[in-house]
C-alpha positions as a Markdown table, in Angstrom:
| # | Residue | x | y | z |
|---|---|---|---|---|
| 1 | Met | 0.2 | 0.0 | -0.1 |
| 2 | Ser | 1.4 | 3.5 | -1.0 |
| 3 | Tyr | 1.8 | 6.2 | 1.8 |
| 4 | Leu | -0.9 | 8.1 | -0.2 |
| 5 | Asp | -3.3 | 5.5 | 1.0 |
| 6 | Thr | -2.2 | 6.6 | 4.5 |
| 7 | Leu | -2.6 | 10.1 | 4.2 |
| 8 | Ile | -5.9 | 10.1 | 2.5 |
| 9 | Arg | -7.2 | 7.8 | 5.4 |
| 10 | Gln | -6.0 | 10.1 | 7.9 |
| 11 | Tyr | -6.1 | 13.2 | 6.7 |
| 12 | Ala | -8.7 | 13.3 | 3.3 |
| 13 | Ala | -11.6 | 11.0 | 4.5 |
| 14 | Pro | -12.4 | 12.2 | 7.6 |
| 15 | Glu | -12.6 | 16.0 | 6.1 |
| 16 | Leu | -14.7 | 14.3 | 2.9 |
| 17 | Arg | -17.0 | 12.4 | 4.9 |
| 18 | Leu | -18.0 | 15.3 | 7.6 |
| 19 | Ala | -19.0 | 16.9 | 3.9 |
| 20 | Gly | -21.2 | 13.9 | 3.0 |
| 21 | Phe | -18.7 | 12.3 | 0.1 |
| 22 | Arg | -18.5 | 8.6 | 0.5 |
| 23 | Arg | -15.2 | 6.6 | -0.4 |
| 24 | Ser | -14.2 | 3.8 | -2.8 |
| 25 | Gly | -10.5 | 3.2 | -3.1 |
| 26 | Arg | -9.0 | 6.7 | -3.9 |
| 27 | Ser | -12.1 | 8.4 | -5.1 |
| 28 | Phe | -14.8 | 9.7 | -3.1 |
| 29 | Arg | -18.6 | 10.9 | -4.7 |
| 30 | Arg | -21.4 | 13.0 | -3.2 |
| 31 | Ala | -24.5 | 13.0 | -5.3 |
| 32 | Ser | -27.5 | 15.3 | -5.0 |
| 33 | Asp | -31.3 | 14.7 | -4.7 |
| 34 | Arg | -31.5 | 15.6 | -8.7 |
| 35 | Gly | -29.1 | 12.5 | -9.5 |
| 36 | Asp | -26.2 | 15.0 | -10.2 |
| 37 | Val | -22.5 | 13.7 | -8.5 |
| 38 | Ala | -19.6 | 15.5 | -7.5 |
| 39 | Phe | -16.2 | 13.6 | -7.2 |
| 40 | Val | -12.9 | 14.0 | -5.8 |
| 41 | Ala | -10.0 | 11.5 | -6.9 |
| 42 | Phe | -6.6 | 11.4 | -5.9 |
| 43 | Ala | -3.9 | 10.1 | -8.4 |
| 44 | Glu | -0.7 | 9.1 | -7.7 |
| 45 | Phe | 2.3 | 10.1 | -9.9 |
| 46 | Pro | 5.7 | 7.6 | -9.0 |
| 47 | Leu | 8.7 | 10.0 | -8.5 |
| 48 | Asp | 10.8 | 7.6 | -6.6 |
| 49 | Pro | 10.4 | 5.2 | -3.4 |
| 50 | Val | 10.7 | 7.9 | -0.4 |
| 51 | Thr | 8.5 | 10.6 | -2.3 |
| 52 | Val | 4.9 | 10.7 | -2.9 |
| 53 | Thr | 3.5 | 12.9 | -5.5 |
| 54 | Phe | -0.2 | 13.0 | -6.4 |
| 55 | Gly | -2.9 | 15.3 | -7.8 |
| 56 | Ile | -6.3 | 16.1 | -6.9 |
| 57 | Glu | -9.1 | 15.7 | -9.4 |
| 58 | Leu | -12.4 | 17.3 | -9.0 |
| 59 | Ala | -15.5 | 16.6 | -11.3 |
| 60 | Leu | -18.7 | 16.8 | -11.7 |
| 61 | Thr | -21.8 | 15.3 | -13.9 |
| 62 | Thr | -25.4 | 15.9 | -14.2 |
| 63 | Arg | -27.8 | 13.0 | -14.6 |
| 64 | Ala | -28.8 | 14.1 | -17.9 |
| 65 | His | -25.3 | 14.3 | -18.9 |
| 66 | Trp | -24.7 | 10.6 | -17.8 |
| 67 | Glu | -27.9 | 9.8 | -19.7 |
| 68 | Trp | -26.5 | 11.6 | -22.7 |
| 69 | Ile | -23.2 | 9.9 | -23.3 |
| 70 | Arg | -24.7 | 6.6 | -22.1 |
| 71 | Arg | -27.5 | 6.9 | -24.7 |
| 72 | Gln | -27.0 | 3.9 | -26.3 |
| 73 | Thr | -27.6 | 1.7 | -22.8 |
| 74 | Ala | -31.0 | 0.0 | -21.9 |
| 75 | Pro | -32.2 | 2.0 | -19.0 |
| 76 | Gln | -32.0 | -1.1 | -16.5 |
| 77 | Tyr | -28.3 | -1.1 | -17.0 |
| 78 | Leu | -27.6 | 2.8 | -16.7 |
| 79 | Gly | -26.6 | 2.7 | -13.1 |
| 80 | Pro | -25.5 | 5.6 | -11.0 |
| 81 | Pro | -23.5 | 8.5 | -12.8 |
| 82 | Glu | -19.7 | 7.4 | -12.7 |
| 83 | His | -16.4 | 9.6 | -12.5 |
| 84 | Ser | -15.7 | 8.7 | -16.3 |
| 85 | Gly | -18.7 | 10.5 | -17.2 |
| 86 | Trp | -17.5 | 13.6 | -16.1 |
| 87 | Leu | -19.0 | 17.2 | -17.7 |
| 88 | Leu | -16.6 | 19.2 | -15.8 |
| 89 | Arg | -13.4 | 18.6 | -14.4 |
| 90 | Trp | -10.4 | 20.5 | -12.7 |
| 91 | Ser | -7.7 | 20.2 | -10.1 |
| 92 | Cys | -7.3 | 21.3 | -6.4 |
| 93 | Pro | -3.9 | 22.5 | -6.1 |
| 94 | Pro | -1.8 | 22.5 | -3.2 |
| 95 | Pro | -0.3 | 25.3 | -1.5 |
| 96 | Glu | 2.9 | 26.7 | -3.4 |
| 97 | Gln | 5.3 | 25.3 | -0.5 |
| 98 | Leu | 3.7 | 21.7 | -1.2 |
| 99 | Ala | 3.7 | 21.7 | -4.7 |
| 100 | Arg | 6.0 | 19.5 | -6.3 |
| 101 | Asp | 7.5 | 22.4 | -8.7 |
| 102 | Pro | 5.5 | 25.9 | -8.0 |
| 103 | Glu | 6.3 | 27.2 | -11.6 |
| 104 | Asp | 6.2 | 24.0 | -13.9 |
| 105 | Asp | 4.0 | 21.5 | -12.0 |
| 106 | Pro | 2.0 | 23.7 | -9.7 |
| 107 | Glu | -1.0 | 21.3 | -9.5 |
| 108 | Thr | 1.0 | 18.3 | -8.2 |
| 109 | Trp | 1.3 | 17.9 | -4.4 |
| 110 | Met | 4.8 | 16.3 | -2.8 |
| 111 | Phe | 5.1 | 14.6 | 0.3 |
| 112 | Gly | 9.0 | 13.8 | 0.8 |
| 113 | Pro | 11.3 | 12.4 | 3.5 |
| 114 | Arg | 11.9 | 15.4 | 5.2 |
| 115 | Thr | 8.1 | 16.4 | 5.3 |
| 116 | Asp | 6.2 | 17.1 | 8.2 |
| 117 | Glu | 3.2 | 14.7 | 7.8 |
| 118 | Val | 1.1 | 16.7 | 10.6 |
| 119 | Gly | 1.5 | 19.9 | 9.0 |
| 120 | Phe | 1.3 | 18.3 | 5.4 |
| 121 | Gly | -2.3 | 16.6 | 6.6 |
| 122 | Ala | -3.2 | 20.0 | 8.1 |
| 123 | Gln | -3.0 | 21.6 | 4.5 |
| 124 | Leu | -4.6 | 18.8 | 3.0 |
| 125 | Ala | -7.4 | 19.1 | 4.9 |
| 126 | Gln | -7.9 | 22.7 | 4.9 |
| 127 | Ala | -7.5 | 22.6 | 0.8 |
| 128 | Leu | -10.4 | 19.9 | 0.9 |
| 129 | Arg | -12.5 | 21.7 | 3.3 |
| 130 | Thr | -12.0 | 25.7 | 1.8 |
| 131 | Thr | -11.4 | 25.1 | -1.7 |
| 132 | Ala | -12.4 | 21.4 | -3.1 |
| 133 | Val | -15.6 | 21.0 | -1.0 |
| 134 | Pro | -17.1 | 24.4 | -1.7 |
| 135 | Gln | -16.4 | 24.4 | -5.2 |
| 136 | Leu | -18.1 | 21.0 | -5.6 |
| 137 | Leu | -21.2 | 21.7 | -3.4 |
| 138 | His | -21.5 | 25.2 | -5.3 |
| 139 | Leu | -21.7 | 23.3 | -8.5 |
| 140 | Leu | -24.2 | 20.9 | -7.4 |
| 141 | Asp | -26.7 | 23.3 | -7.5 |
| 142 | Arg | -28.0 | 23.6 | -11.3 |
| 143 | Gly | -28.3 | 27.2 | -11.5 |
| 144 | Asn | -24.8 | 27.7 | -10.2 |
| 145 | Leu | -23.6 | 24.9 | -12.9 |
| 146 | Leu | -25.5 | 26.8 | -15.7 |
| 147 | Glu | -23.4 | 30.1 | -15.0 |
| 148 | Glu | -20.4 | 28.5 | -14.7 |
| 149 | Cys | -21.1 | 26.7 | -18.1 |
| 150 | Arg | -21.9 | 30.1 | -19.7 |
| 151 | Thr | -18.8 | 32.1 | -18.0 |
| 152 | Pro | -16.1 | 29.6 | -16.3 |
| 153 | Arg | -14.5 | 30.7 | -13.0 |
| 154 | Ile | -12.7 | 28.1 | -11.9 |
| 155 | Ala | -9.3 | 27.7 | -13.4 |
| 156 | Arg | -8.7 | 25.2 | -16.3 |
| 157 | Met | -12.3 | 23.5 | -16.4 |
| 158 | Lys | -12.9 | 21.2 | -18.9 |
| 159 | Gly | -15.6 | 19.6 | -20.3 |
| 160 | Leu | -16.9 | 16.6 | -22.9 |
| 161 | Ala | -18.9 | 18.8 | -25.2 |
| 162 | Ser | -19.0 | 22.3 | -26.7 |
| 163 | Pro | -19.3 | 25.3 | -24.1 |
| 164 | Leu | -22.9 | 25.8 | -25.5 |
| 165 | Glu | -23.7 | 21.9 | -25.5 |
| 166 | Arg | -22.5 | 22.2 | -21.6 |
| 167 | Gln | -24.9 | 25.0 | -21.1 |
| 168 | Ile | -27.8 | 22.8 | -22.8 |
| 169 | Ile | -27.0 | 19.8 | -20.9 |
| 170 | Ala | -27.1 | 22.3 | -17.7 |
| 171 | Met | -30.6 | 23.4 | -18.3 |
| 172 | Val | -32.4 | 20.8 | -19.9 |
| 173 | Asp | -34.5 | 19.4 | -17.1 |
| 174 | Asp | -35.2 | 23.0 | -15.4 |
| 175 | Ala | -35.4 | 25.9 | -17.9 |
| 176 | Pro | -38.3 | 26.5 | -20.1 |
| 177 | Val | -38.8 | 24.6 | -23.2 |
| 178 | Glu | -38.4 | 27.8 | -25.2 |
| 179 | Val | -35.2 | 28.4 | -23.8 |
| 180 | Val | -33.8 | 25.0 | -24.3 |
| 181 | Glu | -35.3 | 25.5 | -28.3 |
| 182 | Glu | -33.3 | 28.8 | -28.6 |
| 183 | Ala | -30.1 | 27.4 | -27.6 |
| 184 | Leu | -30.4 | 24.4 | -29.9 |
| 185 | Arg | -31.0 | 26.9 | -32.4 |
| 186 | Gln | -27.9 | 28.9 | -31.6 |
| 187 | Arg | -25.7 | 25.9 | -32.4 |
| 188 | Pro | -23.5 | 26.3 | -35.3 |
| 189 | Glu | -24.6 | 23.8 | -38.1 |
| 190 | Gly | -22.3 | 20.8 | -37.8 |
| 191 | Glu | -21.4 | 21.6 | -34.6 |
| 192 | Gly | -20.7 | 18.6 | -32.1 |
| 193 | His | -22.7 | 15.1 | -32.3 |
| 194 | Arg | -25.7 | 14.7 | -34.7 |
| 195 | Asp | -27.9 | 13.1 | -32.9 |
| 196 | Phe | -27.6 | 15.7 | -29.7 |
| 197 | Ala | -30.7 | 18.0 | -30.5 |
| 198 | Pro | -32.9 | 15.1 | -31.3 |
| 199 | Trp | -31.8 | 13.5 | -27.6 |
| 200 | Val | -32.3 | 16.8 | -25.9 |
| 201 | Arg | -35.7 | 17.4 | -27.7 |
| 202 | Ala | -36.9 | 13.8 | -26.7 |
| 203 | Arg | -35.8 | 14.5 | -23.4 |
| 204 | Leu | -38.0 | 17.9 | -23.2 |
| 205 | Ala | -41.2 | 15.8 | -24.5 |
| 206 | Gly | -40.5 | 13.2 | -21.7 |
| 207 | Arg | -40.6 | 15.8 | -18.7 |
| 208 | Glu | -43.3 | 15.4 | -16.6 |
């Protein structure tokens, strides 16, 4: 077992459990009452036998986005959203003094043989508590998610679809039908997947 697992168990897991996240290995998830899911995942980057280097990936997907990318899966096999189906993804960076390289690799955490474990663990927990968790919980609100898709403010946010398609996915279950239809009409011809608009319209038609 890597020492990263010890750091996660002692410092990260308690903080994330308090925020309502459930653990599976090196990943944590929290679902909203609408079926959207926020993820925290730790990824180790082996450097040498006595140094632990890792990244903390944050991600979020909506139920609509999960069903879109798994649209060819029968409903009974769909299951809850998984980390692999993220709509938005970014990182929780370390404080400068804990980064592997503050200039060239500022998002990778590094725990070396001379690092004070208690101090490192405290700053890891603080980063989760003050950065990762607030960002994820903020974006689990669909109104906030839509605003983020329109005007991204979280550094290095990525997504699987075009910016306009991300906005449509964010509002397909909540916004007025005419608003979603207008957004579909704004898509440049030939942009994105050919079956995206038909899928969106079928979802709109299926609203209760």
